N, C-alpha and C positions, 0 to 999 in steps of 0.2 A: 828426179821430180821435186823441184824445190818447193812447190806450193804446199805439198804435204809436210815436208820438213818444217816449213815456216809455221804451219798450223800447230804442230806439236810444240814448237818453241813458244808460240804465242800463248797457248793455254798454260804452259808452265810459268810464264812471266806474268800473265794477267788474270788467270783463273782464280776462283775462290773455292774454299772447301765446302762441300755440300754432302748431305746424306742422300741415300738413294734406296730404292725398293729392295735391293739385294743385301743391304747392310754393309757393303764393302766401303763405301765412301768414294767421292770423286773430287778432282779439281775440275771446276766447271766454268764455262764462259757462255754467255748467250749472244747469238747473232754473229755469223761469220759467212764469208762467201769465197769460193775458189772458182777459177775459170781455166779451162783447158782447151787449147786450140788443137783439134784432132789431126790437123795437117802436120803437126810437129811430132807425131808419134802416138802410140797407144799408152794412155796414162796408167801403167802398171808399176806400182812402187818397186824401186830397185834397191833400197837400203835394207831390205830383208826379202827373202824369197816369199812370193805370194802364190798360192795354189790355184792356178788358172782353171784347172779341170773342175774344181768345185764351183768356181764362179760361173763357168759356162753351163754346167748341168743345172745349177740353181736357176739361172736365167731362163733356160729352156723349160724348166719345171714351172716357173712363174707363168710363162707364155702358154703352157698347157692348161692353166687355170686350176691346178690341183691343190688340195689341202692335206694330202696324205704323203708321208715321207717314203713310201715304198719305191717310187721311181728313183729317188735319190739314193736309197740304200742299194737298190739293184745295180746302180752305177758307181758304187764305192764312195758315195759322198755322205758324210756323217754330221755335217755342220748344224742340222736342225734336230738331232736326236734328243737333246736335253729338254726340248720344249714340247715334244709329242707325247700323247697319252699312250696307254698300253696297246692301242690298236693302230698307232702311227698317225693319228689325227691331230691336227694343229688348230682346228677351227677356221674361221674366215680370214685367213692370212692373205699375203700379197697377191698370189695368183687368182684367188676368187675376186678380190677387189678389182684387179685389172680386167678380168674377163666377164665377171658377172656382178657388176655393181648394181645394188638395188636402188632404183630411183624413188623419188618422192611419191609417185603414183603407183608404186609396186612393180614398175617395169624393170626389166633386166637390161643393163647397158654394157656392151663389150667395149671398154674404154680403149683397148689397143686397136681394134678395128676402126673405131671412130677417129682415133688420132691419126692413123695412116691415111684416112680420107682427107685430113686437113693439114698434113705434116708440112713443115718447112725444112730447115736444115740445122737448127740449133735445138738443144734439149736442156731444160732446166729441171733439176731435181730439188724439191724442198723436203728436207729431212728434219722432222720434229726433234729428234734426240739421237745423238751419235756417239758410239763407243769409238773414240778416235784411233786407239792403237790397234784393236783387233778388227773392228767392223768397217771402218772407213776405207781402208785399202781395197776391200772387196766391193764396197758400194761404188767407189770411183770407177773401177774397172768394169763393173757390171753395167752401169748406166751409160758409160762411154761406149761400151760394146752395143748396147741396145740402140743408141743413137746411130752408130755405124750400120747396124742391121736395117734399121728403118730407112736410112738414107738409100741403101742399096735397093730395097724393094720398091722405093718411090722414084728410082732413077735420078737421085740427087747426090751431090757431094756433101759429106758430113762437115759441119761447121764447128761450133764450139759446144762443149759440155759445160754447163754452169751448175755448180753444186752449192746450194744455199742451205744453211743450217739454222735451227733453233738452238737447242742446248748441245754444245760440243763439250765432251768431257773425257778425262783420262782417269781411269780407276786408280786408287791409291796403290794397289798391288801391281800396277803396271809401270810405275814411275822409273824404276831401275831399268826396265826394258826400253822405255822411251829414251832415256839418257844414252843408252848404248846405241840406239838407232840414230840419234842426233849426232853421234860422234863419227858417223859414216858419211862418205861423200856419194851423192847419187850418181849413177851411171846414165849414159844416154838412153832415152826411151826406146823400147822395142817397137816393132810394127806388128800389126795383125792383119792377116788376109782372110777373106771370106770366099767361099765357093761362089763364083759369079753366076752360076747357073740357077741359084736359088732366087726366086722372084716373089715368094710368099713368106711373110714373117713367121708363119706357123710351120713351115717346112724345113727349117734349119735343124741339123743334127750336129752332134759333137764333132763329127769328122769334117764338118764344113769350115772349121776354124783352124788356122795355122799361125802360131806365134813365132816370130823371127827375131833373132838378135837380142834375146832377153838375157842381159848380164845382170847378176844380182849378188848381193851380200848374203851370208848365211841366214837361215830362218832364225827367228827369235820366239821362243815359246813363252806363253803367259796364260794364267788361268782365266776361264770364262766365268763371268758373273751371271748367274741364272736367276 
């Protein structure tokens, strides 16, 4: 997946040093866009192993509209643990915004249901701020998968996933890992198959997804900035 490798190199070459809320420091660049033709394969990074199980369960959790990590922990997914309070609550995070957006007049809007009523076959994500080494591989796969899921339930063929960023950054304590990843050659993209019997976006289960031909380089560990 050359688009992601090119993003990493672009930030190293063109980014500037910035402070951040965690105190770690980043190399940052503002404004970037990638485009993935989903007919060419599922955009799951191959230059390091990416944990698809966590991506799928997180996406299903978003679609449930939940703000507590219990569902994730019950399914062995720990990626939100550091941000939850002692009761597992995260506040009004993505799932609530997707399923229960509060309108200007106090009404509740289910943005996913509304989108399905108006869907075409391309999806664009605008991401305000992006941890490019740890977060973006998850984001690419998650929203590409959402595009494929929505296309299926609308009887459409998935088109492109367009990923548009505000602040793209690499944490200073990830630079060594980024350089290792850039030394690797990407493999051919895998494919992902969905259970064709599912016709409602909210009926998908983990078992409805099958990843095929995922060839990857070894995982690369890095600390999370909280």
